[in-house]
C-alpha positions in Angstrom: -147.3 -122.0 68.1 -148.7 -123.8 65.0 -149.9 -121.6 62.1 -153.6 -121.6 61.6 -153.3 -123.1 58.1 -151.7 -126.2 59.7 -154.5 -126.3 62.3 -157.2 -126.0 59.6 -155.6 -128.8 57.6 -155.8 -131.1 60.6 -159.6 -130.4 60.8 -160.0 -131.7 57.2 -158.9 -135.2 58.1 -161.7 -137.7 58.0 -162.4 -140.0 60.9 -164.8 -140.7 63.8 -163.9 -137.4 65.6 -163.7 -135.1 62.5 -167.1 -133.5 63.2 -166.2 -133.0 66.9 -162.9 -131.3 65.8 -164.8 -129.0 63.4 -167.4 -128.1 66.0 -164.6 -127.3 68.6 -162.8 -125.0 66.1 -166.0 -123.2 65.2 -166.9 -122.7 68.9 -163.5 -121.2 69.6 -163.3 -118.8 66.6 -164.3 -115.2 67.4 -167.9 -114.6 66.3 -170.2 -111.5 66.6 -173.8 -111.6 65.5 -176.5 -108.9 65.2 -179.8 -108.2 63.3 -181.0 -105.2 61.4 -184.1 -104.2 59.5 -182.3 -103.7 56.2 -182.4 -106.3 53.4 -179.6 -108.8 52.8 -178.6 -106.9 49.7 -178.2 -103.7 51.7 -176.2 -105.5 54.4 -174.0 -107.1 51.6 -173.3 -103.6 50.1 -172.3 -102.2 53.6 -170.0 -105.1 54.4 -168.1 -104.5 51.1 -167.8 -100.8 51.9 -164.9 -101.5 54.3 -163.8 -97.9 54.4 -167.2 -96.9 55.7 -166.9 -98.9 58.9 -163.2 -99.9 59.6 -160.7 -97.4 60.9 -157.3 -97.1 59.2 -156.0 -96.8 55.7 -157.3 -99.2 53.1 -155.6 -99.6 49.7 -157.3 -101.5 46.9 -160.7 -102.6 45.9 -162.8 -104.4 48.6 -165.8 -105.5 46.6 -164.8 -107.9 43.8 -164.0 -111.6 44.0 -160.2 -112.1 43.9 -159.4 -108.6 44.9 -156.4 -108.2 47.2 -156.4 -105.2 49.5 -154.4 -103.9 52.5 -155.5 -102.5 55.8 -153.1 -100.4 57.9 -153.6 -98.5 61.2 -150.4 -96.6 62.0 -147.7 -99.0 63.1 -150.1 -101.1 65.1 -151.7 -103.4 62.5 -151.2 -104.1 58.9 -152.8 -107.0 57.0 -153.3 -108.0 53.4 -156.6 -109.8 52.5 -157.9 -111.6 49.5 -161.6 -111.7 48.8 -162.3 -115.5 48.5 -166.1 -115.5 48.5 -168.7 -113.0 47.4 -172.3 -114.3 47.2 -174.6 -111.3 46.9 -176.9 -111.0 49.9 -175.5 -114.1 51.5 -171.7 -114.2 52.2 -168.5 -112.3 52.1 -165.2 -114.0 53.0 -161.6 -112.8 53.1 -158.4 -114.8 53.5 -155.6 -113.0 55.4 -152.5 -113.5 53.2 -150.2 -111.5 55.4 -150.6 -109.9 58.8 -148.6 -107.8 61.3 -149.6 -106.9 64.8 -147.0 -104.8 66.8 -148.5 -105.7 70.2 -147.9 -109.5 70.1 -144.8 -111.6 70.4 -145.8 -113.5 67.2 -146.4 -110.6 64.9 -148.1 -112.8 62.3 -151.0 -114.3 64.3 -153.5 -113.2 61.7 -151.6 -114.7 58.7 -153.6 -117.6 57.3 -156.8 -116.9 59.1 -160.1 -116.2 57.4 -162.8 -113.6 58.0 -166.4 -114.3 57.0 -169.7 -112.4 57.0 -172.7 -114.7 56.7 -175.9 -112.8 55.9 -179.4 -114.4 56.2 -183.0 -113.3 56.4 -185.0 -114.2 59.6 -188.6 -113.0 59.2 -188.5 -109.3 58.7 -184.9 -108.9 59.9 -181.5 -109.7 58.5 -178.9 -111.4 60.6 -175.2 -110.7 60.2 -172.9 -113.4 61.6 -169.2 -112.3 61.6 -166.6 -115.0 62.2 -162.8 -114.5 62.3 -161.9 -118.1 61.6 -158.6 -118.8 63.4 -158.8 -115.9 65.9 -158.9 -118.2 68.9 -158.4 -117.6 72.7 -155.0 -119.2 72.5 -153.7 -116.3 70.4 -152.1 -113.5 72.3 -154.1 -110.9 70.3 -157.4 -112.5 71.1 -158.6 -110.1 73.8 -157.5 -106.9 72.0 -158.6 -108.2 68.6 -162.0 -109.5 69.7 -162.7 -106.3 71.6 -161.8 -104.3 68.5 -163.9 -106.6 66.2 -166.8 -106.3 68.6 -166.7 -102.5 68.3 -166.3 -102.5 64.5 -168.9 -105.2 63.7 -171.6 -104.6 66.4 -171.0 -100.8 66.4 -169.6 -99.2 63.3 -170.8 -101.8 60.6 -174.2 -102.1 62.3 -174.5 -98.3 62.3 -173.4 -98.1 58.6 -176.1 -100.6 57.7 -178.8 -99.0 59.8 -178.1 -95.3 59.1 -175.8 -95.1 56.1 -173.0 -93.7 58.3 -170.4 -96.0 59.9 -168.5 -95.0 63.0 -164.8 -95.8 62.3 -162.5 -94.2 64.9 -160.7 -91.0 64.1 -157.0 -91.3 63.9 -155.0 -89.7 66.7 -152.1 -87.7 65.3 -148.8 -89.0 66.6 -150.4 -91.8 68.6 -149.7 -95.5 68.4 -153.0 -96.4 70.2 -156.6 -96.4 69.1 -159.6 -96.2 71.3 -162.1 -99.0 70.4 -165.3 -98.6 72.3 -164.2 -98.5 75.9 -160.8 -100.2 75.2 -157.5 -98.8 74.2 -155.6 -101.0 71.7 -151.9 -100.6 71.5 
């Protein structure tokens, strides 16, 4: 399997089909979207409060451009992200520098992918569009990871924005599984 960084480089080539390739990639990346009543600034603050909505152990600062931080949930998932974009009230983006998933043959499927939160005002509501760029159906982790992201983004993060209290899952002592919504991720 080609690494995502190789795939993304192929999409930067210019030519008559370059826009089609870009559109195809965007359509295959995992995306979750929702709207809330809060302002873009409030949404931006909640997105950067990663500990408030994502389960697991988080080490490092998650709210400054260039920060590198790690996420770990037991022995199931570990990843190191760098914050590559921070535009207050508009966009947050992370680049996955290193990733480990214990439930896939290729343990590094996340390595080289990007995670983006695009925030925009639509009338009296704010839209949050989450995209994991590079998390595509061809990846073995796609079903488990997209189900988990769906829960964390449309559930926990949305709840944090709306009520001030996220809903990250409680850790199960001695377990190597986590319940995410109605799904059990190993």
